[in-house]
C-alpha positions as a Python dict, from the first residue, in 0.01 Angstrom:
ca = {
    (1, 'M'): (0, 0, 0),
    (2, 'A'): (-319, 114, 164),
    (3, 'S'): (-552, -153, 289),
    (4, 'R'): (-852, -215, 64),
    (5, 'T'): (-1205, -177, 191),
    (6, 'R'): (-1484, -421, 139),
    (7, 'H'): (-1617, -225, -148),
    (8, 'E'): (-1349, -182, -405),
    (9, 'K'): (-1354, 130, -625),
    (10, 'F'): (-1261, -57, -944),
    (11, 'H'): (-1425, -391, -990),
    (12, 'G'): (-1202, -641, -1154),
    (13, 'R'): (-881, -470, -1052),
    (14, 'I'): (-598, -707, -1001),
    (15, 'Y'): (-402, -568, -711),
    (16, 'D'): (-36, -646, -642),
    (17, 'S'): (7, -727, -1015),
    (18, 'E'): (366, -771, -1126),
    (19, 'R'): (261, -712, -1487),
    (20, 'I'): (335, -392, -1679),
    (21, 'C'): (62, -250, -1897),
    (22, 'D'): (58, -409, -2243),
    (23, 'Y'): (-10, -88, -2422),
    (24, 'P'): (311, 3, -2621),
    (25, 'G'): (521, 252, -2428),
    (26, 'C'): (333, 251, -2102),
    (27, 'T'): (510, 164, -1783),
    (28, 'K'): (226, 154, -1547),
    (29, 'P'): (108, -166, -1364),
    (30, 'G'): (-131, -382, -1577),
    (31, 'E'): (-393, -416, -1324),
    (32, 'F'): (-702, -468, -1558),
    (33, 'R'): (-776, -759, -1799),
    (34, 'A'): (-910, -687, -2141),
    (35, 'P'): (-982, -968, -2400),
    (36, 'K'): (-765, -984, -2706),
    (37, 'T'): (-928, -942, -3040),
    (38, 'G'): (-1118, -1258, -3158),
    (39, 'H'): (-1221, -1348, -2801),
    (40, 'L'): (-1483, -1076, -2773),
    (41, 'R'): (-1759, -1261, -2943),
    (42, 'G'): (-1826, -1595, -3105),
    (43, 'G'): (-1887, -1823, -2813),
    (44, 'F'): (-1690, -1931, -2511),
    (45, 'D'): (-1422, -2197, -2548),
    (46, 'G'): (-1240, -2169, -2226),
    (47, 'P'): (-1055, -1864, -2086),
    (48, 'G'): (-919, -1653, -2368),
    (49, 'D'): (-599, -1448, -2403),
    (50, 'Y'): (-602, -1115, -2239),
    (51, 'Y'): (-420, -782, -2238),
    (52, 'F'): (-325, -650, -1897),
    (53, 'L'): (-383, -275, -1915),
    (54, 'C'): (-348, 12, -1674),
    (55, 'L'): (-664, 209, -1573),
    (56, 'D'): (-627, 473, -1843),
    (57, 'H'): (-566, 226, -2123),
    (58, 'V'): (-852, -12, -2016),
    (59, 'R'): (-1086, 278, -2018),
    (60, 'A'): (-963, 372, -2376),
    (61, 'F'): (-1014, 5, -2459),
    (62, 'N'): (-1367, -6, -2327),
    (63, 'A'): (-1458, 317, -2505),
    (64, 'D'): (-1347, 178, -2841),
    (65, 'Y'): (-1544, -154, -2782),
    (66, 'D'): (-1864, -188, -2989),
    (67, 'Y'): (-2044, -518, -2945),
    (68, 'F'): (-2263, -450, -3235),
    (69, 'D'): (-1975, -377, -3479),
    (70, 'G'): (-2011, -580, -3797),
    (71, 'M'): (-2386, -678, -3722),
    (72, 'S'): (-2673, -601, -3959),
    (73, 'E'): (-2967, -393, -3847),
    (74, 'D'): (-3180, -712, -3794),
    (75, 'E'): (-2916, -879, -3593),
    (76, 'I'): (-2888, -568, -3372),
    (77, 'H'): (-3267, -566, -3333),
    (78, 'N'): (-3274, -937, -3227),
    (79, 'Q'): (-2991, -876, -2964),
    (80, 'Q'): (-3176, -583, -2812),
    (81, 'R'): (-3535, -739, -2786),
    (82, 'P'): (-3642, -774, -2418),
    (83, 'W'): (-3703, -1151, -2461),
    (84, 'S'): (-3390, -1222, -2654),
    (85, 'G'): (-3264, -1562, -2570),
    (86, 'W'): (-3566, -1685, -2387),
    (87, 'E'): (-3721, -1884, -2682),
    (88, 'R'): (-3429, -2127, -2684),
    (89, 'E'): (-3332, -2376, -2411),
    (90, 'T'): (-2999, -2345, -2250),
    (91, 'R'): (-2821, -2566, -1994),
    (92, 'A'): (-3038, -2725, -1725),
    (93, 'F'): (-3059, -2594, -1375),
    (94, 'A'): (-2953, -2801, -1082),
    (95, 'A'): (-3262, -2976, -920),
    (96, 'N'): (-3193, -2876, -559),
    (97, 'G'): (-3533, -2991, -442),
    (98, 'A'): (-3729, -2841, -720),
    (99, 'S'): (-3931, -3009, -1001),
    (100, 'A'): (-3799, -3067, -1343),
    (101, 'T'): (-3669, -2792, -1556),
    (102, 'P'): (-3957, -2630, -1766),
    (103, 'R'): (-3957, -2599, -2132),
    (104, 'W'): (-3892, -2230, -2194),
    (105, 'Q'): (-4120, -2221, -2508),
    (106, 'D'): (-4415, -2295, -2298),
    (107, 'F'): (-4389, -1954, -2123),
    (108, 'T'): (-4390, -1609, -2246),
    (109, 'D'): (-4246, -1459, -1926),
    (110, 'P'): (-3912, -1597, -1804),
    (111, 'L'): (-4005, -1543, -1445),
    (112, 'D'): (-4310, -1775, -1485),
    (113, 'A'): (-4085, -2047, -1624),
    (114, 'I'): (-3846, -2007, -1327),
    (115, 'G'): (-4130, -2005, -1081),
    (116, 'A'): (-4288, -2314, -1234),
    (117, 'R'): (-4007, -2526, -1097),
    (118, 'F'): (-4092, -2459, -752),
    (119, 'R'): (-4475, -2478, -744),
    (120, 'T'): (-4481, -2861, -677),
    (121, 'G'): (-4262, -2828, -357),
    (122, 'V'): (-4552, -2688, -160),
    (123, 'R'): (-4835, -2891, -302),
    (124, 'A'): (-5002, -3156, -87),
    (125, 'P'): (-5011, -3515, -221),
    (126, 'R'): (-5345, -3703, -296),
    (127, 'R'): (-5494, -3875, -2),
    (128, 'D'): (-5497, -4202, -193),
    (129, 'G'): (-5124, -4177, -260),
    (130, 'K'): (-5151, -4180, -631),
    (131, 'P'): (-4880, -3961, -798),
    (132, 'L'): (-4974, -3632, -967),
    (133, 'T'): (-4736, -3474, -1209),
    (134, 'D'): (-4717, -3101, -1265),
    (135, 'R'): (-4904, -3153, -1599),
    (136, 'D'): (-5184, -3345, -1400),
    (137, 'R'): (-5216, -3051, -1157),
    (138, 'E'): (-5222, -2787, -1430),
    (139, 'N'): (-5493, -2987, -1611),
    (140, 'L'): (-5691, -3034, -1290),
    (141, 'Q'): (-5687, -2668, -1248),
    (142, 'I'): (-5811, -2603, -1599),
    (143, 'L'): (-6109, -2832, -1512),
    (144, 'G'): (-6157, -2665, -1177),
    (145, 'L'): (-6093, -2986, -974),
    (146, 'K'): (-5914, -3055, -665),
    (147, 'A'): (-5611, -3288, -649),
    (148, 'D'): (-5811, -3559, -482),
    (149, 'A'): (-6077, -3583, -750),
    (150, 'D'): (-6172, -3937, -856),
    (151, 'R'): (-6230, -4078, -1211),
    (152, 'K'): (-6614, -4041, -1168),
    (153, 'T'): (-6577, -3676, -1070),
    (154, 'L'): (-6343, -3614, -1359),
    (155, 'R'): (-6596, -3750, -1617),
    (156, 'R'): (-6886, -3547, -1468),
    (157, 'R'): (-6689, -3223, -1460),
    (158, 'Y'): (-6560, -3289, -1820),
    (159, 'A'): (-6912, -3343, -1951),
    (160, 'A'): (-7042, -3026, -1763),
    (161, 'L'): (-6763, -2808, -1912),
    (162, 'V'): (-6810, -2945, -2269),
    (163, 'R'): (-7180, -2849, -2244),
    (164, 'Q'): (-7087, -2502, -2110),
    (165, 'Y'): (-6830, -2425, -2379),
    (166, 'H'): (-6960, -2603, -2687),
    (167, 'P'): (-7086, -2368, -2959),
    (168, 'D'): (-7385, -2580, -3018),
    (169, 'K'): (-7503, -2515, -2660),
    (170, 'N'): (-7437, -2149, -2691),
    (171, 'G'): (-7634, -2044, -2999),
    (172, 'G'): (-7345, -2104, -3224),
    (173, 'D'): (-7117, -1856, -3035),
    (174, 'R'): (-6756, -1974, -3112),
    (175, 'S'): (-6584, -1733, -2872),
    (176, 'R'): (-6527, -2009, -2621),
    (177, 'E'): (-6381, -2269, -2856),
    (178, 'K'): (-6027, -2214, -2731),
    (179, 'M'): (-6132, -2289, -2374),
    (180, 'L'): (-6331, -2592, -2500),
    (181, 'Q'): (-6011, -2718, -2653),
    (182, 'R'): (-5808, -2670, -2339),
    (183, 'V'): (-6080, -2871, -2149),
    (184, 'I'): (-6073, -3156, -2399),
    (185, 'D'): (-5693, -3164, -2397),
    (186, 'A'): (-5678, -3163, -2010),
    (187, 'Y'): (-5948, -3440, -1979),
    (188, 'T'): (-5768, -3649, -2251),
    (189, 'Q'): (-5450, -3637, -2051),
    (190, 'L'): (-5598, -3681, -1718),
    (191, 'K'): (-5804, -3989, -1803),
    (192, 'D'): (-5485, -4171, -1903),
    (193, 'S'): (-5288, -4054, -1599),
    (194, 'P'): (-5184, -4311, -1340),
    (195, 'A'): (-5378, -4098, -1077),
    (196, 'F'): (-5700, -4173, -1244),
    (197, 'S'): (-5653, -4535, -1369),
}
């Protein structure tokens, strides 16, 4: 047998297989695995049973396989959405020096969620040594404050932003109400945070 190169021509080929192709009447080596019916879909419960097929018969098997077979039009659409699967949480990532795993539903872009785990690794601590959580830092950013802000600065900044965004101070303009609510939520969380107690 010729020596194999680093880049195999057929991914998944089981070389030196002693098995014969499982297709009835075929005597070629069964060098490729194909899942038996019933193991194609429906969740993973350990390794399933496989057919071992030659190249010609695994190609025929793959050509006949239709993942969407038996699904309704709505089910097919849900499987093909670009964000399919991101609205539900799955198993946790290993910590490996990163902050806690984010809640996926807090993000619209999966890359933002993944990136959020590593933002705290490069952030400087407060000079007074008081701990800041990711949420503290996000809320400080909403208020436009640095990590070392004290309680007095926090109150002043909150009062200034409330005056800036409140509809009564803007001639009844309600277009900034969403930002006003974010400011109120940020201040409410920060004033009870250990960093500002």
